[in-house]
Structures are given as structure tokens and as C-alpha cells.
N, C-alpha and C positions, 0 to 999 in steps of 0.2 A: 520531500520532507518539508513541511511548512515551518519556516523560521518564526512565524508568529507564536508558535508553541513555546518559545523561550520565555514568554511572560507567564507561563502556567506552572502550577505545582501539582505533580502527579498525585492523584487521589482515586485509585482504582475502585474503591468501595464507596464511591459517591452515592448517596441515598436519594438525592432529589429526583422526583419523577419528571420525565420530560413532558413538555407541552407539544402535542402533535398538531401539525397544521396540514390541512388537506390541499392538494394541488388545485389551483384556479385554472379554469379553461379560458385562456385568453388567446384570441386570434392573433394578436400582435406577437405574443411570445411564442406561439406555435411555429411561427415562421423562422425562429432561430434554428430549428433542426430540419427545416425543409431544404432539400437539395435540388438543384436545377435538373431538368430532364436531360437525359443523355441521348446522344445520337445512336443510331443502330450500330455503327462501327465501334463506338465506345462500349456499348452493352456486350457486343460479341467479344471484344478484347477482355472485358471483365470476366466473362464466362470461362475464359481460358486461364484465368489467374490461379495461383496456388490455393486460393480460398475455395475453389470449386469443389475440393474434396472434403470440405468442412460440412458437418451436418447443417441442414437448412435453418434450423432454429438459431444457429449462431450468427447467421448473416443478417446484416442490417436490412430494414424494410419497413413495411407498415406495422404499427404497434399491434401487438398480440395481447388479447385479453386473458389468456391462460396464465397459470402460475409462472412467475419469472424464472428463466433459466440462469440469468446473470443478475447479480446484485452488485451495484457500484456504490461503494461506501466512501463518503467525502466528509471528513471533519472540517469544520470551518469556524473561524473567529474573526469577525469584522472583515468580511471579504465581499462586500456589496459591489465592488467594482469588477470582480471577475467571476462570481459564482454562477451567473446566468450562462456565460460561455462555457464554463467547466461542465455544467449540467447538460447543455446542448450537445457537447461532444460525447459525454458519457452515454447519453440515451441512444446515440447512433451505433454503439458497439454491438447491439443485438436487437432482434425484433422483440424477443421476450426478455425485457430488461426493466429492472426497478432501480431507481436512484435514491439512495438514503443519505440525507445531509444531516450531520450531527452538529447543530449550531450550539456553541457553548461560550459563555462569557462575552457575547457580542453586545455592542451598544449601537449598532447601525441597523440597516434594513436587510441584512443577509437572510434572515429567516423568511421574511415576506417575499423577497425576490426568488428564493429557492422554491417556495411553495407555488408561486405563480409560474415558475418554469417547469412544473410538472414533477418535482421531487417529493418524496416522502420526508418530512422534516421532523426531527426530534430536537426540541429546544431545551437547553439547560441554562438558566440565568447566570450561573457562576461557571468559571473555567473548570473543565474536568481534569486538566493536566495533560502533559505531552503524551500523545498516542492513545490516550484512554478512549477517545472518540472511535478508534478502530474497534475496540472491544465492544463498545455500545452498539455500533453499527452492525457488527457481525452477529450480535445477539438478536437483532431485529431482522436480519436478512432471511429471505425465503429461497434464494437461488441456489443452484448446485455449484455455481462458480461465483466466487467473491473477488471482485476487483477493487483495489484500494488506490485512491489518488488523493490529492489535496485541493482545498478550495482556492488557493492563491496561485496555482500554476495551471494555465490553460494548455492541456495536452490534447492533440487532435485524436479523433476516433481512429484514424489510420494508424497512429502510434500505439493506441490502447489495445486495438484488436489482437495483435500477436499474443498478448498475455491470456486473453480469453481463449484464443485458438489453442494455445499450448495446454491449458488445463482441460479443454474439451477433448484433447488428444491423449490425455493420460498423465500429464504432469500434475503433481500435487502442490508444489510451490514454484510458481513461475516468477523469477526475479528479473529486475532490470539489469542489463549487462554493464551499466555504468559503475566503474570501479573507483572513481575519484582521481584526483590529481596526484600521481605518484612520482613524477619526474621533477620534483622540487628538492632543493637542498635540505629542507626541513619539512617533510610531509605533515599534513594536519593530523592531530591525534585521533580524530574520528576515522580518517582513512586508514591509519596504522592499525586501529582497533579492529576494523572490518577484515583486513587482510590477515591479521593474527588469529582471529577467531576461526576463519576458514582453514587456516593451516592446522590449528589444533584439532579441528573436526575431521581432518584427513581429506579435506576438499580444496586443495590448492587450485584446482581448475576454476573455482568460483572467484578467485582473486579477491577483490573488494566488494563483490556483489552482495547485497544485504537486504533483508526485509525492512531495514530502517529506511530504505530508499523507495520512493514511489516512481512509477506505478509498479505494483506487483499483484499477483493473483493467487488465490488458494482454491483447492477443491473442497467440496463438502466433507470428504473423507479427512482431509487435513484439519479442517476446523474441529471435527468431532474428536480427532486423535489428540490435538494440542489443547483444546479448550479455548474458549473465547477470551478469558481473562488474561492469558499470557500474551495476547497480541498487543497489550499495552507496553510490553517490553520486547520489541521486535527481535533483537539478537538472541534473547532467551528462547523465543519461539522458533527461530531458525536452528538453534542448537538442538532443541528437542525434536524438530522435524528430521534432522539428519540422524540423530541417535535412535529414532523410531523407524528408520529405514524408509521414510517417505521419499518420493521422487522429487528431488530439488534440482532445478536447472535454471541457468541464466539464459533467457530466451530472446531478448530483444533489447537494443540500446536506445534509451531516451536520455539525451544529455541534460539532465536536470541541473547539473552544476552551473550551466550557463543560463538556466531559466529561473532559478531561485532569486528572489529579491534579497539584496544584501541588507542585513539588519545591523543596527548599531550595537556595539558591545557595551557592557556595563563595567566601568572601571578597568577597561582593557581586557576583560575576560568575556568569553562567550558562554553564558549559562547553559545554553542548549547543548554545546559540545560536552560540557561536564556531565550532563544527564546521559548523553549517548555513550560516552566512555564508561560510565558506571553501569549502564545497561549491559555492556560487553563483559564487564567483570561478573555481573550476575549470571550471564550465559556461561562463563568459565566455571563458575561455582556449580552449575548444573552438571557440567561435564565431569568435574572432579567427584561429585557425589555419585554419579553413575559409573564412572570408569576407574575410580581410585585416585590417590593423591598425585600420581604422575599422568593422569588422563590417558592411561593405556600405553604410554611410552615406556620402553625398557630403561633400566638403570645402568645398562652396559655391564662392564666387568668390574664395577666397583665392589669392594668387599668392606662395606660400611661397618660390619661387626668388629673389624680390627681397631676401630677408633672409638668404640663406645665403652 
């Protein structure tokens, strides 16, 4: 979850048309994703790995010119120092892979670097708002598997691949197994919100795992069921996924809590935390609308009519 987003105001119905930039074919930048040749022993060991049972189209290798199987969606705002590395790792997750970078509200060279690194770039001069880039990127994606990450955290292809593999194997929503810090005397409100939502959804097994956290991946079926607009409010999307009976699983741990850049708070408050907590309230509202005022839970043996 990119903390840069704290500077944005959500605007899901933003009407500005994106400026599209085409990838530049630069020999120097192509070397970012080039891997050293492996010895025969290493190739043999790799052939015996768990990935051997995965369809060949999901395995990394030479770029494939057919329609992409995997779409990696990366919202970015002033991430010129990391975006090339983020794209390089994303492109290694599959042979048939497209990388979509949604550059919004940037004042640096993020868009130019992303295009030169081989990404499909959608540029919005003004900030779109927290997580709206996910909706925009999903609307432009062509792949059957949608993988979401952020432009300010470099996550290796090795750590991204399990999410692609899980969706390729039948999972609809593949979540990061990162649950947040819970062994504190006073846990963070965002962490508490994530755990509470999963308890209300009847999915305590998910603990604090959330679509708020990157990386995570969706199937095309999940996107069509949920609709792209709701991805701008990840907890609401997660609630709707569970309520619709989609297969939601926490599949792999990426410790993004240690990888996120610490941002300054405004007046002692974290504006991003306020947004995420309110997103979870929106998710709870969806549950109440669908399941009733007690979200499907019993009122026990109370005889409320006796006090009315």
C-alpha cells in the first residue's frame, strides 16, 4: 500500500482522459530484466520445483507477443527512483505479461521512465485519489489474471509469482498473508479494522489479510463479478467477493510492513489511516445491506418486545 496516496483525495469519477505513452525500446533498459544464464544443474533443479506443474504460459521466459495472460497494475505518483525496478520485476512474473502504470499527480519523470521500461503508461496530470489507480488500471487490463502492486515498493518476481500461480490454479482473490502488527499494546486502527471485517465476514482464517495490502491478484471472473469501480475501495471489494462466494485465499507472505516508506503525519494524524478505516466502514455497510442489521448474526434469546 503506497503511503504516497495519503496526499490524494479520492475521486472515482475523475473525467480527465489519460495521456498514453508507448514503451521505448532501449537496449540499456532491456538489461534490467535480463537474467544470467543458469548452469545445467540449476536448470535441472528448477525443473523439479513446485512451479513445474503450472501452465507454461505462467512461467517466466522470453516475451510472448500474444494477448497477455497476466496484467500487472501499478499506480504511481512521483516514484522515479523505484519505478524501473518495480516494472522489471513485474515483467518477469510471466512470459505473456503486460505492465500497466497509472501515473497520476506526478511532477517528476515517473511516466517517462515507466514507458522506457516497457510499461503501458496512463498519465493523469492530477491525483486520482487513494486506490483509484487500481480501478483505472483494471479497466485497461487485458489479462485473465490481474496482479496489483505499488510503484514505491520493489517486490521481487519470486515473491510476486505465487499470487499469479494461485489465480492460475483457481483462486479468485489471492491475498498477501501479511496481517499487520497485532502483538502491540495498542494495535493500529487499520490492523484492527482488517481483522474485524474478516470476523464479520465469517472468515477468521484470513486474520488481517486484506485487499488493501499489496501484492494481491484477481481472476478475470472476480473482476467481472465485482466491477472495476469498487476496487477503489479494497475492503468493500473484499466484502463483496466473500458475499458472492468467490474463492478468497491468503496465499503468500510478503512483509510489506517492513518495506513501506514511513511518511510524515499531518498534525499527529495519519490521513491515509483515516481513509482506510472509513473504507472498512463502507464494507460493513455493504454487509448490513446484504445480510440485515445484524449482518446475519443471531440476537440470541433476547425478547426485545418486552421493553418496547
